[in-house]
C-alpha positions as CSV (number, residue, x, y, z in Angstrom):
1,M,-6.3,-14.0,5.2
2,S,-3.6,-15.8,7.2
3,R,-0.5,-13.9,8.5
4,A,1.7,-15.8,5.9
5,E,-0.6,-14.7,3.1
6,L,-0.6,-11.1,4.4
7,E,3.2,-11.1,4.6
8,A,3.4,-12.4,1.1
9,A,1.1,-9.6,-0.1
10,F,3.2,-7.0,1.7
11,C,6.4,-8.4,0.1
12,A,4.7,-8.5,-3.3
13,T,4.3,-4.7,-3.2
14,T,6.4,-1.8,-4.5
15,Y,6.5,1.1,-2.1
16,R,6.9,4.0,-4.5
17,V,8.2,7.3,-2.9
18,T,7.7,10.4,-4.9
19,V,10.4,13.1,-4.8
20,P,10.8,16.3,-6.9
21,E,13.4,14.5,-9.2
22,G,11.1,11.4,-9.8
23,S,10.5,8.4,-7.6
24,F,12.1,5.5,-5.8
25,A,10.7,2.0,-5.9
26,L,11.3,0.3,-2.5
27,R,10.8,-3.4,-1.7
28,I,10.8,-5.3,1.5
29,G,14.2,-6.9,2.0
30,V,15.8,-5.2,-1.0
31,A,18.6,-2.7,-0.6
32,A,18.1,0.8,-2.2
33,P,21.5,2.6,-2.3
34,A,20.2,5.4,-4.5
35,F,17.4,6.0,-2.1
36,D,19.8,6.0,0.9
37,A,22.0,8.6,-0.9
38,F,19.0,10.7,-1.5
39,L,18.0,10.6,2.1
40,L,21.4,11.5,3.3
41,R,21.4,14.5,1.0
42,L,18.0,15.5,2.3
43,A,19.1,15.1,5.9
44,T,21.5,18.0,5.4
45,Q,18.5,20.2,4.7
46,W,16.0,18.8,7.2
47,P,17.3,18.3,10.7
48,A,16.0,15.4,12.9
49,S,15.1,17.9,15.6
50,D,15.6,21.5,16.4
51,D,19.3,21.1,15.8
52,E,20.9,22.7,12.8
53,P,21.0,20.6,9.7
54,G,24.3,19.1,8.9
55,E,26.2,15.9,8.1
56,T,24.6,12.7,9.1
57,T,25.4,9.1,8.3
58,E,22.0,7.6,9.1
59,M,18.3,8.4,8.8
60,C,15.4,6.2,9.9
61,W,12.0,6.3,8.1
62,G,8.7,4.6,7.8
63,I,5.9,4.2,5.3
64,V,2.3,4.2,6.5
65,T,-1.1,4.2,4.8
66,A,-4.5,4.8,6.2
67,Y,-6.1,2.7,3.4
68,N,-7.9,-0.6,4.0
69,P,-7.2,-1.2,7.7
70,A,-7.8,-5.0,8.0
71,A,-10.5,-4.9,5.3
72,L,-11.2,-3.6,1.8
73,L,-13.0,-0.3,2.2
74,S,-14.7,2.0,-0.3
75,E,-12.6,4.6,-2.1
76,Q,-14.5,7.4,-0.4
77,V,-13.8,6.0,3.1
78,N,-10.1,5.4,2.2
79,R,-9.7,9.0,0.8
80,L,-11.1,10.4,4.1
81,A,-8.8,8.3,6.1
82,H,-5.8,9.4,4.1
83,K,-6.7,13.0,4.6
84,R,-6.8,12.3,8.4
85,L,-3.4,10.7,8.2
86,L,-1.9,13.7,6.4
87,K,-3.5,16.0,8.9
88,R,-2.1,13.9,11.8
89,I,1.5,13.8,10.4
90,K,1.4,17.6,9.8
91,A,0.0,18.2,13.3
92,L,2.9,16.2,14.8
93,G,5.3,18.4,12.8
94,W,6.9,15.4,11.1
95,F,8.6,15.7,7.7
96,F,7.1,13.4,5.1
97,L,7.1,12.6,1.4
98,P,4.1,11.3,-0.7
99,A,4.2,7.6,-1.5
100,S,2.0,4.8,-2.8
101,N,1.8,1.1,-2.3
102,V,1.5,-0.7,-5.6
103,S,0.8,-4.5,-5.6
104,D,2.5,-6.7,-8.1
105,G,0.2,-7.4,-11.0
106,G,-2.4,-4.9,-9.7
107,V,-3.9,-7.5,-7.3
108,W,-4.9,-4.6,-5.0
109,P,-5.8,-1.0,-5.8
110,V,-2.9,1.4,-5.4
111,E,-2.9,2.8,-1.9
112,P,-1.7,6.3,-1.2
113,S,0.7,6.4,1.7
114,C,3.4,8.6,3.3
115,L,7.1,8.1,3.9
116,V,7.8,9.7,7.3
117,L,11.3,10.9,7.7
118,W,13.3,10.7,11.0
119,A,10.6,8.1,12.1
120,D,11.9,5.4,14.4
121,E,10.0,2.1,14.7
122,Q,8.2,3.2,17.9
123,R,6.7,6.3,16.2
124,M,5.7,4.2,13.2
125,R,4.0,1.6,15.5
126,V,2.0,4.2,17.2
127,L,1.0,6.0,13.9
128,G,0.1,2.7,12.1
129,S,-1.9,1.5,15.0
130,E,-3.8,4.8,15.2
131,F,-5.0,4.2,11.7
132,G,-5.8,0.5,12.2
133,Q,-3.0,-1.0,10.1
134,L,-1.6,-4.5,10.6
135,A,1.9,-3.5,9.6
136,V,4.1,-0.6,8.4
137,V,7.3,-0.6,6.4
138,C,10.4,0.7,8.2
139,G,14.0,1.3,7.3
140,R,17.1,3.2,7.8
141,T,19.9,4.2,5.5
142,G,22.4,1.4,5.1
143,S,19.8,-1.4,5.7
144,V,17.0,-3.0,3.7
145,P,13.3,-2.0,4.2
146,K,11.5,-4.3,6.6
147,L,7.9,-5.2,7.5
148,L,7.0,-4.2,11.0
149,W,4.0,-6.0,12.3
150,L,1.9,-4.0,14.8
């Protein structure tokens, strides 16, 4: 698949983030003000570092999956990779929310993923590369989600 075809596939995907109140459907290049507001409320509970939680006007985040790095793999192999991803994120002490990547029209199987909070682009590059991904989705409150090629 060419890079243009891959980019079209990434853009023809909904990145669904699951939260206790329901879910948010994120798309590359599409603003999500309700999601931004949710993140800013959440930021008052979860600090970016060892600092005390408090008011913040910005939070960066990234979505990564361990599924199908550069190829379509078996469900069993993908599930094991996802477990390793969860273990890695937890070992790093990062805050995350469950997510899933849902292709338009069901062209691809749904891929479990993670939305990592307080994750700048460099952290997401490293994590995505560690799991063999070609790209990750990154964003920050006040801007649209974007595709970050690795």
